[in-house]
N, C-alpha and C positions, 0 to 999 in steps of 0.2 A: 698601219705602221708608216711612219715618216722617216725619210732618210735625212742625214745631216747635210748641211749646206755650208760651204765656205763663205763666210760673210765679209771677210777682209783678208788682205795679204799685204805684206810690205814690212817696213820698219815699225818699231813699237808705236811711234807717234801716229802713223797712218792707221794702224789697227785700233788704237785708242779713239780715233776720230770717227770710227764707224759705229753708229748706234745699235746696229743689229748684232754686233760682236760681243759675246759674253767675255771673251778674253780681253777685248778692249775696255769693257766696263771694269774689269779687274785691274788692268794696267793704268787706267786714267789717273787715279789718285796718286800712284807712285810717280807719275810724270808731271804732277801738279796741274792736271787738266780737270775740268768738270766732268762728272760721270753722266754720259748720255744713255738714256734707256730707250727701249722700243717705243714707248709712248711719246717720245720727243723727236719724232721725225722718221723713225724706222718703220718698216712694214711689220705688222703683227697679224698672225693668222688667227682666225676665229677658232675657239675650242670646239671640238667635235664631241 
């Protein structure tokens, strides 16, 4: 079992800039920013 991790905090623009944040991926298009995913610079854990 894995625990949740806080990937970003701050104002909407700061959260949207963090590629590990699922909330940031949701907010980015609303803020007119490109959507960053885990494979574009964020750490991604291997599936067990």
